[in-house]
ZATIZA-783606 format. One line per 4 residues: their letters; for each residue y, z, x of N, C-alpha, C. Coordinates in pm, whole numbers, plus 50000, padded with zeros to 5 digits. Layout:
N
A = Y Z X Y Z X Y Z X; ...
end
This chain:
90
XXXX = 17371 13556 62542 17285 13673 62555 17301 13736 62705; 17300 13855 62710 17315 13924 62847 17189 13989 62880; 17143 13989 63004 17019 14039 63046 17020 14175 63104; 17162 14230 63098 17162 14373 63135 17309 14435 63090
XXXX = 17324 14561 63092 17418 14622 63015 17565 14567 63078; 17561 14571 63209 17690 14530 63278 17722 14396 63238; 17630 14292 63228 17682 14162 63176 17738 14159 63048; 17655 14242 62965 17715 14270 62824 17848 14315 62830
XXXX = 17884 14410 62892 18009 14452 62902 18122 14361 62942; 18078 14280 63055 18166 14182 63088 18193 14084 62976; 18099 14026 62916 18109 13956 62806 18187 13996 62705; 18167 14114 62652 18251 14178 62548 18397 14206 62593
XXXX = 18426 14207 62720 18571 14221 62756 18640 14092 62745; 18574 13977 62738 18620 13857 62716 18626 13809 62573; 18577 13844 62484 18582 13816 62352 18515 13918 62247; 18571 13914 62128 18510 14010 62025 18370 13962 61975
XXXX = 18291 14053 61973 18162 14011 61886 18148 14110 61766; 18111 14059 61647 18097 14142 61542 17972 14239 61527; 17877 14181 61603 17739 14249 61608 17678 14230 61747; 17621 14339 61788 17536 14365 61911 17385 14383 61873
XXXX = 17302 14315 61928 17157 14358 61907 17124 14405 62041; 17086 14520 62062 17058 14590 62198 16917 14649 62182; 16851 14631 62314 16725 14705 62327 16771 14845 62389; 16665 14932 62360 16701 15057 62421 16680 15070 62578
XXXX = 16565 14994 62629 16542 14991 62751 16592 14867 62820; 16692 14886 62905 16749 14766 62971 16783 14796 63122; 16786 14689 63204 16849 14715 63341 16996 14763 63344; 17024 14850 63427 17154 14907 63468 17187 15013 63364
XXXX = 17158 15025 63245 17197 15121 63164 17119 15122 63031; 17088 15224 62968 17019 15217 62843 17119 15175 62723; 17037 15157 62618 17111 15100 62500 17223 15194 62457; 17191 15327 62451 17286 15430 62409 17405 15422 62484
XXXX = 17388 15429 62627 17525 15413 62723 17599 15293 62690; 17527 15183 62681 17594 15049 62663 17655 15055 62513; 17606 15114 62414 17667 15104 62299 17794 15198 62290; 17786 15310 62360 17901 15402 62373 18014 15319 62435
XXXX = 17993 15246 62549 18095 15169 62616 18139 15070 62536; 18051 14981 62454 18106 14892 62368 18187 14937 62272; 18154 15051 62199 18243 15117 62106 18376 15160 62157; 18371 15211 62277 18497 15247 62372 18601 15107 62351
XXXX = 18537 14985 62361 18608 14869 62385 18639 14833 62241; 18560 14834 62133 18593 14800 62003 18504 14878 61895; 18595 14992 61853 18519 15076 61770 18464 15029 61630; 18524 14906 61595 18471 14846 61480 18332 14759 61489
XXXX = 18291 14743 61604 18177 14663 61622 18054 14726 61571; 17950 14636 61533 17822 14692 61472 17721 14682 61570; 17610 14752 61570 17496 14735 61655 17361 14752 61588; 17268 14674 61627 17126 14691 61576 17045 14712 61702
XXXX = 16973 14832 61685 16885 14872 61813 16756 14821 61782; 16689 14769 61905 16550 14715 61888 16469 14805 61996; 16366 14862 61946 16296 14942 62057 16144 14951 62034; 16078 14962 62133 15918 14984 62114 15897 15124 62134
XXXX = 15980 15218 62124 15983 15356 62141 16052 15417 62022; 16043 15389 61898 16101 15431 61779 16076 15566 61749; 16120 15672 61839 16090 15816 61804 16215 15875 61802; 16218 16017 61767 16333 16084 61744 16437 16092 61859
XXXX = 16369 16071 61972 16460 16073 62105 16535 15962 62124; 16486 15865 62059 16550 15730 62084 16650 15707 61954; 16596 15711 61832 16665 15690 61719 16778 15786 61691; 16766 15912 61707 16873 16003 61684 17000 15974 61745
XXXX = 16981 15968 61891 17098 15944 61974 17144 15800 61941; 17063 15695 61905 17120 15554 61895 17221 15565 61749; 17167 15647 61655 17228 15649 61526 17367 15737 61547; 17359 15834 61641 17478 15911 61680 17594 15830 61750
XXXX = 17535 15736 61828 17625 15654 61900 17692 15535 61803; 17621 15525 61680 17689 15427 61585 17586 15304 61571; 17469 15318 61602 17382 15195 61556 17368 15186 61412; 17394 15072 61369 17381 15056 61219 17238 15074 61170
XXXX = 17145 15035 61271 16993 15034 61239 16923 15043 61365; 16793 15096 61349 16710 15089 61460 16580 15027 61426; 16545 14910 61471 16427 14847 61434 16310 14846 61536; 16194 14870 61494 16077 14893 61588 16028 14749 61638
XXXX = 15975 14756 61749 15899 14640 61791 15763 14653 61759; 15687 14548 61730 15730 14404 61719 15840 14399 61598; 15950 14331 61623 16033 14311 61515 16011 14218 61408; 16015 14263 61287 15984 14171 61169 16112 14073 61167
XXXX = 16086 13954 61199 16202 13852 61199 16287 13833 61047; 16206 13842 60959 16276 13846 60820 16374 13976 60803; 16321 14085 60858 16417 14195 60833 16515 14193 60935; 16495 14159 61059 16613 14140 61151 16712 14035 61108
XXXX = 16678 13932 61058 16768 13829 60994 16844 13886 60870; 16789 13953 60796 16851 14014 60677 16955 14125 60729; 16922 14190 60837 17026 14273 60886 17145 14206 60955; 17106 14113 61014 17199 14023 61101 17305 13960 60996
XXXX = 17253 13920 60885 17326 13850 60781 17416 13964 60708; 17340 14069 60687 17439 14190 60630 17560 14220 60717; 17524 14243 60839 17642 14291 60939 17744 14190 60977; 17688 14061 60957 17791 13958 61001 17862 13906 60893
XX = 17824 13926 60781 17904 13880 60667 17994 13982 60599; 18005 14117 60650 18070 14204 60601 18176 14231 60697
end
């Protein structure tokens, strides 16, 4: 777990991750910027976005950056686990 975007980038530079679960609002950079930088490092990585602000200004840019799904807070854990299983098993 990374508590901010910079830490997530440092962790991703040391090993490959098949799936990132990102919040849109994070310290140091937002989820869109982090996803863009993570995809620069590994274009094949997948990401799920979690946000409390699921509106067109968040969802559309996240999908353009390559987010596989955008889930609204509060997150339904069954939905989250189903998505994690889908992207981690493929």
